[in-house]
ROGU-283306 format. One record per residue (C-alpha): residue in three letters; chain; x, y, z. Coordinates in steps of 0.05 Angstrom, whole numbers, m for minus. Layout:
N
> r_c_c1_c2_c3
> ALA_A_X_Y_Z .
...
//
This chain:
389
> r_c_c1_c2_c3
> MET_A_1_3_m1 .
> ARG_A_24_67_m17 .
> THR_A_39_112_45 .
> SER_A_m6_166_12 .
> HIS_A_m66_116_24 .
> LEU_A_m41_106_95 .
> HIS_A_m38_182_103 .
> HIS_A_m108_185_80 .
> GLN_A_m131_136_133 .
> LEU_A_m96_172_186 .
> GLN_A_m128_236_169 .
> THR_A_m198_201_175 .
> LEU_A_m177_167_241 .
> LEU_A_m149_229_277 .
> GLY_A_m205_274_246 .
> GLN_A_m174_335_270 .
> SER_A_m171_383_213 .
> ASN_A_m217_434_243 .
> THR_A_m168_449_303 .
> TRP_A_m109_465_265 .
> ALA_A_m90_536_250 .
> ASP_A_m72_513_179 .
> ARG_A_m90_447_146 .
> ARG_A_m19_440_119 .
> HIS_A_3_433_189 .
> LEU_A_m42_371_197 .
> GLN_A_m17_343_129 .
> THR_A_60_349_151 .
> PHE_A_40_321_226 .
> ILE_A_7_260_195 .
> TRP_A_73_250_153 .
> MET_A_114_254_219 .
> VAL_A_73_204_252 .
> ILE_A_80_157_196 .
> GLY_A_156_167_191 .
> VAL_A_167_157_264 .
> ILE_A_126_93_268 .
> CYS_A_155_62_202 .
> ALA_A_232_85_217 .
> GLU_A_224_66_286 .
> CYS_A_264_124_310 .
> ILE_A_267_198_318 .
> SER_A_307_220_256 .
> LEU_A_277_277_209 .
> PRO_A_322_253_153 .
> LYS_A_297_179_159 .
> TRP_A_226_203_161 .
> ALA_A_233_234_95 .
> ILE_A_231_172_53 .
> TYR_A_160_156_77 .
> SER_A_132_225_61 .
> ARG_A_100_231_m11 .
> THR_A_91_300_m26 .
> ARG_A_112_347_m86 .
> ALA_A_182_357_m55 .
> ALA_A_234_317_m92 .
> PHE_A_293_321_m43 .
> ALA_A_299_290_24 .
> GLN_A_328_354_50 .
> SER_A_261_392_34 .
> HIS_A_224_344_75 .
> GLN_A_273_351_132 .
> ARG_A_262_426_133 .
> ARG_A_190_420_129 .
> PHE_A_191_375_193 .
> SER_A_241_419_224 .
> ARG_A_199_482_212 .
> TRP_A_138_447_239 .
> LEU_A_170_431_307 .
> HIS_A_193_501_313 .
> ASN_A_125_531_288 .
> PRO_A_95_577_340 .
> ARG_A_24_569_313 .
> ILE_A_25_491_334 .
> ASN_A_m9_489_400 .
> VAL_A_8_424_431 .
> HIS_A_m49_414_486 .
> LYS_A_m101_446_444 .
> LEU_A_m87_393_387 .
> TYR_A_m78_331_435 .
> SER_A_m134_343_483 .
> PRO_A_m195_329_438 .
> LEU_A_m159_267_411 .
> ILE_A_m146_237_483 .
> GLN_A_m214_258_504 .
> LYS_A_m248_226_446 .
> ALA_A_m204_163_462 .
> LEU_A_m227_160_534 .
> ALA_A_m299_181_525 .
> HIS_A_m327_108_524 .
> TRP_A_m274_87_577 .
> GLY_A_m330_36_607 .
> SER_A_m295_30_676 .
> SER_A_m312_63_744 .
> THR_A_m232_76_750 .
> ILE_A_m182_103_714 .
> VAL_A_m107_96_734 .
> LEU_A_m64_161_722 .
> ILE_A_16_152_728 .
> GLU_A_60_212_736 .
> ASP_A_137_207_721 .
> THR_A_195_248_701 .
> SER_A_246_230_648 .
> MET_A_312_261_638 .
> LEU_A_340_274_566 .
> TRP_A_413_285_559 .
> ASP_A_420_312_632 .
> GLU_A_389_380_604 .
> PHE_A_315_373_597 .
> CYS_A_264_341_640 .
> LEU_A_199_316_613 .
> ILE_A_146_312_661 .
> ARG_A_85_268_643 .
> LEU_A_18_244_666 .
> SER_A_m5_180_630 .
> VAL_A_m64_135_630 .
> GLN_A_m47_64_649 .
> PHE_A_m77_18_597 .
> ARG_A_m70_m61_597 .
> GLY_A_9_m61_617 .
> ARG_A_25_2_582 .
> ALA_A_16_77_593 .
> VAL_A_m15_128_541 .
> PRO_A_5_204_549 .
> LEU_A_m51_243_578 .
> VAL_A_m13_312_587 .
> TRP_A_62_328_590 .
> ARG_A_108_387_600 .
> VAL_A_182_396_577 .
> ILE_A_226_444_617 .
> ARG_A_302_457_621 .
> HIS_A_322_426_683 .
> ARG_A_381_386_709 .
> SER_A_343_342_759 .
> SER_A_282_296_754 .
> SER_A_258_324_820 .
> VAL_A_206_379_809 .
> GLN_A_160_420_853 .
> LEU_A_85_417_849 .
> SER_A_81_489_827 .
> VAL_A_118_464_760 .
> TYR_A_70_411_741 .
> GLN_A_5_432_783 .
> ALA_A_m29_462_714 .
> MET_A_m16_398_686 .
> LEU_A_m59_361_740 .
> GLN_A_m116_412_731 .
> ARG_A_m113_402_654 .
> ALA_A_m115_323_666 .
> ALA_A_m174_333_712 .
> LYS_A_m216_362_657 .
> LEU_A_m197_301_607 .
> VAL_A_m220_247_651 .
> PRO_A_m289_224_633 .
> THR_A_m346_250_680 .
> GLY_A_m365_201_735 .
> VAL_A_m298_160_729 .
> SER_A_m257_162_794 .
> VAL_A_m182_174_789 .
> CYS_A_m126_133_824 .
> PHE_A_m59_170_818 .
> LEU_A_6_133_823 .
> ALA_A_74_162_828 .
> ASP_A_147_141_852 .
> ARG_A_187_172_909 .
> GLY_A_203_234_870 .
> PHE_A_130_256_882 .
> ALA_A_131_238_956 .
> ASP_A_103_311_972 .
> VAL_A_50_322_1026 .
> GLN_A_30_385_990 .
> LEU_A_16_342_926 .
> MET_A_m19_289_970 .
> ARG_A_m66_345_1002 .
> TYR_A_m79_375_934 .
> LEU_A_m97_308_901 .
> ARG_A_m141_291_961 .
> ASP_A_m175_357_979 .
> GLN_A_m178_395_916 .
> LEU_A_m179_343_862 .
> HIS_A_m214_288_900 .
> TRP_A_m169_236_869 .
> ASN_A_m144_174_904 .
> PHE_A_m67_161_904 .
> ARG_A_m18_108_917 .
> ILE_A_52_143_922 .
> ARG_A_117_110_945 .
> VAL_A_153_146_1001 .
> LYS_A_224_149_1024 .
> SER_A_251_106_1079 .
> ASN_A_271_165_1124 .
> THR_A_203_196_1121 .
> TRP_A_177_217_1192 .
> ILE_A_106_191_1212 .
> HIS_A_64_205_1276 .
> ARG_A_18_154_1306 .
> PRO_A_m26_180_1359 .
> GLY_A_m2_157_1425 .
> LYS_A_63_129_1392 .
> GLY_A_98_197_1373 .
> TRP_A_144_210_1316 .
> SER_A_185_156_1283 .
> GLN_A_222_145_1217 .
> LEU_A_195_88_1167 .
> ASN_A_265_57_1167 .
> GLN_A_257_41_1238 .
> TYR_A_211_m15_1217 .
> ARG_A_254_m78_1204 .
> LEU_A_214_m122_1162 .
> ALA_A_229_m199_1153 .
> LEU_A_221_m221_1081 .
> GLY_A_148_m230_1065 .
> GLU_A_129_m187_1125 .
> VAL_A_78_m132_1114 .
> VAL_A_54_m73_1166 .
> LEU_A_m7_m32_1152 .
> LEU_A_m9_31_1188 .
> GLN_A_m79_65_1185 .
> GLY_A_m92_139_1206 .
> VAL_A_m20_168_1211 .
> SER_A_9_239_1197 .
> LEU_A_65_244_1148 .
> THR_A_127_290_1156 .
> LYS_A_141_340_1210 .
> THR_A_138_400_1163 .
> LYS_A_63_417_1148 .
> PRO_A_45_346_1168 .
> LEU_A_m14_314_1132 .
> ALA_A_m62_276_1175 .
> LYS_A_m108_219_1160 .
> LEU_A_m63_184_1116 .
> HIS_A_m50_105_1110 .
> LEU_A_13_67_1098 .
> ALA_A_29_m2_1069 .
> ILE_A_99_m25_1083 .
> GLY_A_127_m92_1064 .
> ARG_A_187_m130_1038 .
> ASP_A_179_m173_979 .
> PRO_A_200_m247_992 .
> LEU_A_223_m248_920 .
> SER_A_267_m189_903 .
> GLN_A_278_m171_977 .
> GLN_A_262_m98_962 .
> CYS_A_223_m55_1013 .
> TRP_A_158_m22_991 .
> LEU_A_130_38_1025 .
> VAL_A_67_64_1000 .
> ALA_A_25_121_1021 .
> THR_A_m50_124_1007 .
> ASN_A_m111_165_1021 .
> GLU_A_m153_101_1027 .
> PRO_A_m143_47_1082 .
> ALA_A_m83_8_1067 .
> THR_A_m87_m68_1049 .
> LEU_A_m46_m119_1016 .
> GLN_A_m79_m98_950 .
> THR_A_m47_m34_958 .
> PHE_A_17_m62_932 .
> ARG_A_m18_m89_873 .
> GLU_A_m50_m23_856 .
> TYR_A_16_11_861 .
> ALA_A_49_m45_817 .
> LEU_A_9_m15_759 .
> ARG_A_59_43_759 .
> PHE_A_111_m2_728 .
> ALA_A_73_8_661 .
> ILE_A_107_76_655 .
> GLU_A_174_36_653 .
> GLU_A_153_m2_594 .
> LYS_A_126_62_562 .
> LEU_A_197_93_571 .
> LEU_A_228_31_541 .
> ASP_A_184_37_481 .
> GLU_A_202_110_470 .
> LYS_A_277_96_478 .
> SER_A_316_36_460 .
> ASN_A_262_m13_446 .
> GLY_A_221_36_401 .
> PHE_A_225_107_379 .
> GLN_A_300_118_401 .
> LEU_A_280_189_435 .
> GLU_A_351_198_460 .
> ARG_A_380_198_391 .
> SER_A_337_259_373 .
> GLU_A_379_321_356 .
> VAL_A_325_369_378 .
> ARG_A_351_414_435 .
> SER_A_293_462_443 .
> VAL_A_240_460_497 .
> ILE_A_184_480_453 .
> ALA_A_206_436_395 .
> LEU_A_216_379_444 .
> SER_A_143_387_470 .
> ARG_A_117_387_401 .
> LEU_A_158_322_385 .
> CYS_A_124_291_445 .
> LEU_A_59_307_408 .
> VAL_A_81_266_349 .
> LEU_A_103_210_397 .
> ALA_A_38_214_436 .
> VAL_A_m9_204_380 .
> ALA_A_37_147_351 .
> THR_A_28_117_418 .
> LEU_A_m45_124_417 .
> VAL_A_m54_101_349 .
> LEU_A_m12_42_355 .
> THR_A_m42_21_423 .
> VAL_A_m115_29_397 .
> GLN_A_m94_m14_337 .
> GLY_A_m67_m67_377 .
> GLN_A_m132_m67_415 .
> GLN_A_m173_m72_355 .
> VAL_A_m132_m128_331 .
> VAL_A_m148_m171_390 .
> ALA_A_m222_m150_389 .
> SER_A_m228_m172_321 .
> GLY_A_m196_m240_328 .
> LYS_A_m137_m222_284 .
> ARG_A_m80_m227_339 .
> ARG_A_m46_m284_310 .
> TRP_A_m35_m251_242 .
> VAL_A_15_m210_276 .
> ASP_A_36_m247_341 .
> CYS_A_71_m318_336 .
> HIS_A_52_m334_407 .
> TRP_A_m6_m379_421 .
> GLN_A_m26_m337_478 .
> ARG_A_m15_m263_476 .
> GLY_A_58_m248_489 .
> ASN_A_64_m179_459 .
> SER_A_41_m110_486 .
> TYR_A_m21_m77_451 .
> LEU_A_27_m26_423 .
> ARG_A_70_m80_392 .
> LEU_A_15_m113_366 .
> GLY_A_m13_m51_336 .
> TRP_A_59_m31_307 .
> SER_A_58_m99_275 .
> TRP_A_m8_m87_247 .
> PHE_A_12_m19_225 .
> LYS_A_68_m50_182 .
> GLY_A_17_m98_153 .
> VAL_A_m25_m39_131 .
> VAL_A_40_m13_89 .
> TYR_A_67_m78_64 .
> GLN_A_9_m127_62 .
> GLY_A_m50_m78_40 .
> TRP_A_m89_m86_106 .
> HIS_A_m129_m28_129 .
> LEU_A_m124_11_194 .
> PHE_A_m178_7_246 .
> LEU_A_m217_72_243 .
> THR_A_m241_73_312 .
> LEU_A_m203_118_363 .
> ALA_A_m227_91_433 .
> LEU_A_m188_58_495 .
> GLN_A_m234_6_526 .
> GLY_A_m219_8_605 .
> GLN_A_m255_m55_621 .
> LEU_A_m215_m116_645 .
> ASP_A_m165_m141_590 .
> PRO_A_m199_m196_552 .
> ASP_A_m133_m226_529 .
> PRO_A_m77_m210_580 .
> ALA_A_m6_m222_565 .
> PHE_A_17_m289_586 .
> ALA_A_81_m292_627 .
> SER_A_124_m351_617 .
> LYS_A_109_m410_669 .
> LYS_A_172_m398_706 .
> GLN_A_153_m326_721 .
> LEU_A_80_m347_737 .
> GLN_A_106_m400_785 .
> LYS_A_149_m345_822 .
> GLN_A_90_m299_829 .
> LEU_A_49_m361_863 .
> GLN_A_103_m369_911 .
> ARG_A_97_m303_944 .
> GLU_A_69_m310_1017 .
> PHE_A_62_m250_1066 .
> THR_A_49_m241_1140 .
> VAL_A_7_m181_1150 .
> LYS_A_4_m138_1214 .
> SER_A_m45_m81_1212 .
> TYR_A_m45_m22_1265 .
> CYS_A_m105_31_1266 .
> SER_A_m88_95_1301 .
> ALA_A_m150_132_1332 .
> SER_A_m160_200_1302 .
//
């Protein structure tokens, strides 16, 4: 299939011509999405061979893409918000899991992103790129992102917010609980101070846990500086990895709290897709905050398109057209990527539905028998303590 036909299908799927300041910007953008998926890397010269326009020289395509990335008329969130809202409009579940993370690029830029956890992967929701030499950022830097994300979540769907230790900030927890009314599971540091009524102040590293031991602390206060009360903590040591997990939550802590927090690792797979195992983001030569943010728009739409395609491949019973495993072994994004290549080289057609289904995965990825056996070998001893308010 000629990529020009693919371009037409993507234009139908994305359906965003009315939100663009200039229709030519949309045409260029779709060629960039096709380029990054087909080339499997962020390289403007490599994208050129997949672009079918009147330009004859690769350098002309490269300059066109570069101008697009630096064009002040390209409003990233104005363009992406209608797309992701449409994709989430029929989520079909009472809860949506949002994962916040930061990623450093060349020790010069920090990418702050809030993503939707979807069947083992993460689909970008909102993001911001700043020039910053650390992955630790203050709430004031990304608070507007949270506000924007709240407007994109479907009405009537509750939010569970997940984040690692870099976001262990009581100011953030207070904002999530009291202002946005989101639930959260946030990993905290071992030197964090907690207060238990009648027990006084102590640090979490004072709890010496044996392998498989779990302590649930209900109704505690966190940190000595502007302490936040009525929080709950799940503390445990994994019998397999021997790592200690310390998770703060606004809801009563249970053993399930660890399972819910574990959904955060979908973002690690997402980062792998963007870097060494996918789009090769770190090989990009773009070194501008604004241009990087627009580049993230290209990656976000590519991720959304591929994930939706993979979802539809499974729903239509065509998974084994692109997956050699008897049971699903590839992520939805990878299934979608293979299907996309089939559209290019086999004459298949894109699924023209842009919707993420939040219900339980009908075809979950199958871990190896060895990994599954390890999971079943986990045993925990649970102790729960409830402090009077």
